C-alpha positions as CSV (number, residue, x, y, z in Angstrom):
1,M,0.0,0.0,0.0
2,H,1.8,3.1,-1.2
3,T,1.8,6.4,0.6
4,L,-1.1,8.5,-0.6
5,R,-0.2,11.8,-2.4
6,R,-0.5,15.1,-0.7
7,H,-2.7,16.7,-3.3
8,S,-5.3,14.0,-2.7
9,S,-5.5,15.3,0.9
10,R,-4.3,12.1,2.6
11,W,-0.8,13.2,3.7
12,F,-0.3,13.5,7.3
13,A,2.9,13.1,9.6
14,L,-1.5,22.3,26.6
15,F,-2.2,24.0,28.6
16,V,0.3,26.9,28.7
17,G,0.5,26.7,32.4
18,L,1.9,23.2,32.4
19,L,5.6,23.0,33.3
20,F,7.8,22.1,30.3
21,P,10.4,19.4,30.9
22,L,13.8,20.9,31.7
23,M,16.4,20.9,29.0
24,S,19.5,19.1,30.0
25,P,22.4,21.5,30.5
26,A,24.9,19.1,29.0
27,Q,24.7,16.5,26.2
28,T,25.1,13.3,28.2
29,A,24.3,10.9,25.4
30,R,27.1,9.9,23.0
31,Y,26.7,7.5,20.1
32,S,28.7,5.4,17.7
33,V,27.4,5.4,14.1
34,T,26.8,2.5,11.7
35,P,25.2,3.2,8.4
36,I,22.5,0.8,7.3
37,I,23.5,-0.1,3.7
38,Y,21.9,-2.5,1.3
39,N,24.1,-4.6,-1.1
40,S,27.2,-2.6,-0.1
41,D,25.9,0.4,-2.0
42,P,25.7,3.5,0.3
43,A,24.0,5.4,-2.5
44,L,20.8,3.3,-2.3
45,F,18.0,4.8,-0.3
46,V,17.2,2.7,2.8
47,Y,14.4,3.2,5.2
48,A,14.6,1.4,8.6
49,A,11.3,1.4,10.6
50,R,11.9,-0.7,13.7
51,I,14.7,-2.0,15.9
52,N,14.0,-4.8,18.5
53,N,15.7,-5.3,21.8
54,R,18.1,-7.8,20.3
55,G,19.4,-5.1,17.8
56,Y,17.7,-6.5,14.7
57,V,16.4,-3.9,12.3
58,A,13.4,-4.1,9.9
59,A,14.1,-2.1,6.8
60,W,13.6,-1.8,3.0
61,A,15.8,-0.5,0.2
62,R,14.9,1.0,-3.2
63,P,17.6,-0.1,-5.7
64,I,17.9,2.1,-8.8
65,G,16.0,0.5,-11.6
66,A,14.6,-2.3,-9.4
67,Q,11.7,-3.1,-7.1
68,T,11.8,-2.3,-3.4
69,Q,13.4,-5.1,-1.2
70,G,12.6,-5.7,2.4
71,F,15.3,-7.1,4.7
72,V,16.4,-7.7,8.2
73,W,19.8,-6.1,9.3
74,K,22.1,-6.3,12.3
75,D,25.4,-4.7,13.0
76,G,26.4,-4.1,9.5
77,T,25.1,-7.3,8.0
78,I,21.9,-8.2,6.1
79,V,20.6,-11.2,8.0
80,A,17.9,-12.1,5.5
81,T,16.0,-10.7,2.5
82,M,12.2,-10.7,2.4
83,P,10.5,-12.8,-0.3
84,A,7.4,-11.8,-2.3
85,L,4.1,-13.4,-3.0
86,G,4.8,-14.2,-6.7
87,G,6.0,-10.7,-7.5
88,T,9.4,-9.1,-7.1
89,C,9.0,-6.5,-4.3
90,S,8.6,-6.5,-0.5
91,F,8.6,-4.1,2.4
92,A,9.7,-4.9,6.0
93,W,8.1,-2.5,8.5
94,G,8.1,-4.0,12.0
95,L,9.5,-6.9,13.9
96,N,9.3,-8.5,17.4
97,S,11.8,-10.0,19.7
98,Q,11.3,-13.5,18.2
99,G,12.2,-12.2,14.7
100,K,8.7,-12.2,13.3
101,V,8.5,-9.4,10.7
102,A,5.4,-7.4,9.7
103,G,5.3,-6.0,6.2
104,S,3.9,-6.4,2.7
105,A,4.8,-8.4,-0.4
106,C,3.9,-8.0,-4.0
107,L,1.6,-10.3,-6.0
108,P,2.5,-11.3,-9.6
109,G,2.8,-8.2,-11.7
110,D,3.9,-6.1,-8.6
111,S,0.8,-3.8,-8.8
112,I,-0.8,-5.1,-5.6
113,R,0.8,-5.8,-2.2
114,H,-0.7,-7.8,0.6
115,A,0.0,-7.6,4.3
116,V,2.3,-10.5,5.4
117,L,3.9,-12.1,8.4
118,W,7.5,-13.2,7.6
119,Q,9.6,-15.5,9.8
120,G,12.5,-17.5,8.5
121,R,11.5,-19.2,5.2
122,S,7.8,-18.8,5.9
123,L,5.8,-15.9,4.4
124,T,2.1,-15.8,5.4
125,D,-0.5,-13.7,3.5
126,L,-2.7,-12.3,6.2
127,G,-5.7,-12.2,3.8
128,I,-6.4,-8.5,4.4
129,T,-7.5,-8.0,0.9
130,G,-10.9,-6.2,1.0
131,P,-11.6,-5.4,-2.7
132,D,-8.0,-6.5,-3.4
133,R,-6.6,-3.1,-3.7
134,G,-3.7,-3.8,-1.3
135,S,-2.8,-3.9,2.3
136,S,0.3,-3.7,4.5
137,A,1.2,-4.8,8.0
138,S,3.4,-2.3,10.0
139,Q,3.3,-3.6,13.6
140,V,3.8,-7.0,15.3
141,N,4.1,-7.7,19.0
142,D,5.7,-10.6,20.9
143,H,2.3,-12.5,21.0
144,G,2.2,-12.4,17.2
145,D,-0.6,-9.9,17.0
146,M,-0.4,-7.6,14.0
147,A,-1.8,-4.3,12.8
148,G,-1.7,-2.3,9.6
149,G,-3.7,-0.7,6.8
150,F,-5.7,-1.6,3.7
151,S,-7.0,0.3,0.7
152,R,-10.8,0.5,0.2
153,S,-12.6,0.4,-3.1
154,D,-13.3,4.2,-2.9
155,G,-9.6,5.0,-2.5
156,T,-9.7,5.6,1.3
157,V,-7.6,3.8,3.8
158,G,-8.8,1.5,6.6
159,A,-6.9,-0.1,9.5
160,F,-6.9,-3.7,10.8
161,F,-5.9,-5.7,13.9
162,W,-5.0,-9.4,13.2
163,R,-4.8,-12.2,15.8
164,R,-4.4,-15.9,15.1
165,G,-5.8,-15.7,11.6
166,V,-8.7,-13.4,12.4
167,S,-8.8,-9.8,11.4
168,S,-10.8,-6.9,12.8
169,D,-11.6,-3.6,11.1
170,L,-10.7,-0.7,13.4
171,G,-13.5,1.4,12.1
172,N,-13.3,5.2,11.9
173,L,-13.7,8.5,13.8
174,G,-16.1,10.1,11.3
175,G,-13.6,10.7,8.6
176,P,-12.5,8.7,5.5
177,N,-9.0,7.5,6.6
178,I,-7.3,5.8,9.5
179,F,-3.6,4.9,9.8
180,V,-1.7,2.7,12.3
181,S,1.5,3.7,14.0
182,G,1.8,1.5,17.1
183,L,0.8,-1.8,18.8
184,S,1.2,-2.8,22.5
185,E,1.8,-6.2,24.0
186,A,-1.8,-6.3,25.1
187,G,-3.0,-5.8,21.6
188,S,-4.0,-2.1,21.8
189,V,-3.5,-0.1,18.6
190,T,-2.7,3.6,18.1
191,G,-2.4,5.9,15.1
192,Q,-4.1,8.7,13.4
193,A,-7.7,9.0,12.1
194,D,-9.6,11.6,10.2
195,V,-12.4,13.1,12.4
196,S,-14.4,14.7,9.6
197,S,-14.9,14.7,5.9
198,A,-14.9,18.5,5.7
199,V,-11.6,19.8,4.3
200,D,-9.9,22.4,6.5
201,P,-9.8,25.6,4.3
202,R,-6.3,26.6,5.5
203,F,-4.4,23.4,5.0
204,G,-6.5,21.7,2.4
205,I,-6.8,18.4,4.3
206,V,-9.4,17.0,6.8
207,P,-8.7,17.3,10.5
208,Y,-7.1,14.2,12.2
209,H,-6.7,13.0,15.8
210,A,-4.7,10.4,17.5
211,F,-6.6,7.3,18.5
212,L,-6.5,4.2,20.8
213,W,-8.2,1.0,19.7
214,N,-8.6,-1.8,22.2
215,N,-10.7,-5.0,21.8
216,G,-13.1,-3.4,19.4
217,D,-13.4,0.0,21.1
218,L,-12.0,2.9,19.1
219,M,-11.3,5.9,21.3
220,D,-10.6,9.4,20.0
221,L,-7.8,11.0,22.0
222,G,-9.4,14.4,21.1
223,Q,-8.0,17.9,20.8
224,I,-4.9,17.1,22.9
225,F,-3.7,20.7,23.0
226,G,-6.9,22.4,21.8
227,A,-6.5,22.0,18.0
228,D,-7.9,19.5,15.5
229,F,-4.5,18.2,14.2
230,D,-2.8,15.7,16.4
231,T,-1.2,12.3,15.7
232,A,0.3,9.3,17.5
233,N,3.7,8.4,16.1
234,G,4.6,5.5,18.3
235,M,3.6,3.2,21.2
236,N,5.7,1.0,23.6
237,R,5.0,-2.5,24.9
238,A,3.2,-1.1,27.9
239,G,0.8,1.1,25.9
240,E,2.4,4.6,26.4
241,I,1.7,6.7,23.3
242,V,3.9,9.5,21.9
243,G,3.2,11.9,19.1
244,A,2.7,15.5,18.1
245,A,-0.2,17.9,18.5
246,D,-1.0,21.4,17.2
247,L,-1.7,24.1,19.8
248,V,-4.7,26.4,19.5
249,G,-4.4,28.3,16.2
250,D,-2.3,25.7,14.5
251,V,0.8,27.9,14.4
252,T,2.9,25.6,16.5
253,A,2.9,22.0,17.7
254,H,4.4,20.2,20.7
255,A,5.5,16.6,21.3
256,F,3.3,14.8,23.8
257,S,3.1,11.6,25.8
258,W,-0.2,9.9,26.6
259,N,-0.4,7.2,29.3
260,R,-3.7,5.8,30.5
261,G,-5.4,9.2,29.9
262,R,-2.6,11.3,31.4
263,I,-1.2,13.8,28.9
264,E,2.3,15.2,29.3
265,D,3.4,18.2,27.2
266,L,7.0,17.4,26.3
267,G,7.4,21.1,25.3
268,A,9.3,23.2,22.9
269,Q,13.1,22.9,22.8
270,L,15.8,25.5,22.2
271,S,13.1,28.1,21.6
272,D,11.9,26.1,18.6
273,P,8.1,26.5,18.2
274,V,7.6,22.9,16.9
275,S,8.5,19.6,18.4
276,W,7.5,16.0,17.7
277,A,8.0,12.7,19.5
278,T,8.6,10.0,17.0
279,G,9.2,6.9,19.2
280,V,9.3,5.5,22.8
281,N,10.8,2.5,24.6
282,D,9.9,0.8,27.9
283,Q,12.8,2.5,29.8
284,G,11.3,6.0,30.1
285,Q,13.0,7.3,26.9
286,A,11.3,9.0,24.0
287,I,12.9,10.4,20.8
288,G,11.9,13.1,18.4
289,I,12.8,16.4,16.7
290,S,12.3,20.1,17.1
291,G,12.3,22.9,14.5
292,L,10.5,25.8,13.0
293,V,7.0,26.4,11.6
294,D,6.5,26.0,7.8
295,D,4.6,29.1,6.8
296,F,3.3,27.6,3.6
297,P,-0.2,26.1,4.4
298,G,0.0,23.7,1.5
299,D,2.7,21.8,3.4
300,G,0.2,21.0,6.2
301,P,-0.1,21.9,9.8
302,P,2.9,21.9,12.3
303,S,2.2,18.4,13.5
304,F,2.8,17.2,9.9
305,T,5.7,19.4,8.7
306,I,8.7,20.9,10.4
307,L,10.9,23.5,8.8
308,C,14.6,23.3,9.5
309,P,17.2,23.8,10.9
310,C,16.0,21.0,13.2
311,H,17.4,19.3,16.2
312,A,17.2,15.6,17.3
313,I,15.9,15.2,20.8
314,L,16.1,12.4,23.4
315,W,13.7,12.8,26.4
316,D,15.1,10.7,29.2
317,H,12.4,10.4,31.9
318,G,11.0,13.7,30.8
319,V,14.3,15.6,30.6
320,A,15.1,16.7,27.1
321,N,18.6,16.3,25.7
322,V,19.7,17.6,22.3
323,I,21.5,14.8,20.5
324,D,21.9,16.0,16.9
325,S,25.7,16.5,17.4
326,S,26.3,13.5,19.7
327,A,27.5,11.1,17.1
328,G,31.0,12.6,16.4
329,S,32.3,15.6,14.6
330,D,31.3,14.5,11.1
331,W,27.7,13.3,11.7
332,T,24.6,15.3,12.3
333,I,21.5,13.4,13.5
334,D,18.4,14.7,11.6
335,T,15.5,12.5,12.5
336,P,15.3,9.7,15.2
337,I,12.8,7.1,14.0
338,A,12.8,4.2,16.5
339,I,14.4,3.4,19.8
340,N,14.8,0.0,21.7
341,D,15.2,-0.6,25.4
342,A,19.0,-0.5,25.2
343,G,18.7,3.1,23.9
344,E,19.8,2.1,20.4
345,I,18.3,4.4,17.8
346,I,17.4,4.2,14.1
347,A,17.7,7.6,12.5
348,F,18.3,9.7,9.4
349,A,21.6,11.5,9.6
350,H,23.9,13.4,7.3
351,S,27.7,14.1,7.2
352,S,30.2,16.2,5.2
353,T,30.1,13.7,2.4
354,V,26.6,12.0,2.7
355,P,23.5,14.2,2.4
356,L,21.1,11.5,3.8
357,Q,21.9,8.1,5.4
358,T,19.8,5.8,7.5
359,V,22.0,4.8,10.5
360,L,22.1,2.8,13.7
361,L,23.2,4.9,16.8
362,K,24.6,2.9,19.7
363,P,25.1,4.6,23.1
364,V,28.7,4.9,24.1
365,A,29.6,5.1,27.8
366,E,31.4,8.1,29.0
367,D,34.5,6.1,29.9
368,D,34.5,4.2,26.6
369,G,37.7,5.0,24.8
370,R,36.3,4.2,21.3
371,A,35.8,7.0,18.8
372,V,32.2,8.0,18.7
373,S,32.1,7.8,14.9
374,G,34.4,4.8,14.7
375,K,31.9,2.8,12.6
376,S,31.0,5.6,10.3
377,N,32.8,4.2,7.2
378,L,34.1,7.7,6.6
379,S,37.6,9.0,6.8
380,S,38.3,11.8,9.2
381,G,39.3,15.2,8.0
382,V,37.0,15.3,5.0
383,A,36.5,19.0,4.2
384,P,32.8,20.0,4.6
385,T,32.5,21.4,1.1
386,T,29.3,19.7,0.0
387,T,25.7,20.7,0.5
388,A,25.4,17.8,2.9
389,M,26.5,20.0,5.8
390,K,23.5,22.3,5.2
391,G,21.1,19.6,6.5
392,P,17.5,19.2,5.6
393,R,15.1,22.0,4.6
394,R,12.0,20.4,6.1
395,M,10.6,17.1,7.3
396,H,7.2,15.5,6.7
397,R,5.4,12.6,8.4
398,T,3.4,10.7,5.9
399,N,0.1,8.9,6.6
400,A,1.9,5.6,6.6
401,G,4.1,6.8,9.5
402,E,7.2,7.2,7.3
403,Y,9.4,10.3,7.8
404,R,10.6,12.0,4.7
405,I,13.3,14.6,4.5
406,E,13.6,17.3,1.9
407,Y,17.1,18.8,1.2
């Protein structure tokens, strides 16, 4: 199921008195960098969506002139490549601690993809076909429950929860589309759902809210900070949800955490008006970014688009740390995407020679003598003469939960 186009109005990625979390006065986090590369070609675009607690990464690559290939990666090595359902393309989006992978695989002709569960040599079509316009699984927990999305005959997008061969339609919140971004161990699902069919005249899209689905009950998390554009970007095993929500007036947005009805405003950072939380683990750590407001309404509300320069953020038990320069002198971390319980992070980053690279960041202890960028595959002392050092211009969150960077 391909990401819907912005001009079809389906693109998406507070109380002022609440105390904002304090910014850490010093950058305590330091990371080694390992680029995630497919087929030894660093020029190929790679998107990594999840990292489990054993350090395995679910990802996909788009080779030039070839179909997209899903794969599992660990510590610089492709562990396995994902098969297809008679076609030639596949996407790996999520994985659990047992190595089960959620994704989608192409049927013969490559025009339709079905949601699949992949483990070892076994590829199972979940049967989420509807009118056979395509489906994709993006989440899998350690019980083998899965969640994802499917295309309806009218071109809108629905969402499903799958358990032991039986699927459930998550329904809707009064609007045409619903998208999944997280799954807990208990089988709760979160994401973003349209709450109306009426297009907002300013942004040209319909309003959307974060949601929580549990055992057939779809709950609207509402106007989290008083505006009608908010989204859940991730969920941990225990069911804590993180995301981004516009404030009243839709001229700024803040990262938030939602836990059993309690909302925490993670606040603005470095005087930036916009912040997002993009992922969360079970150890009290959340990741995200902060940046500026995109003044062009056609790019969407602040919870969907951030204008750069941007900063990568790690919230550690509510304390915000700026980590964009914590991976050595040559790397800048642009967008953290996923984090596991060991604090290992999947992110987009750039360097003096690479404008965009998907990387694995591993925490380095303060007394560890290793060079922070020792695994960067780059020589030191490269002159920063390319446009790579300028960083991204803006970042978007798509309706499929994918983060896209514009340089």
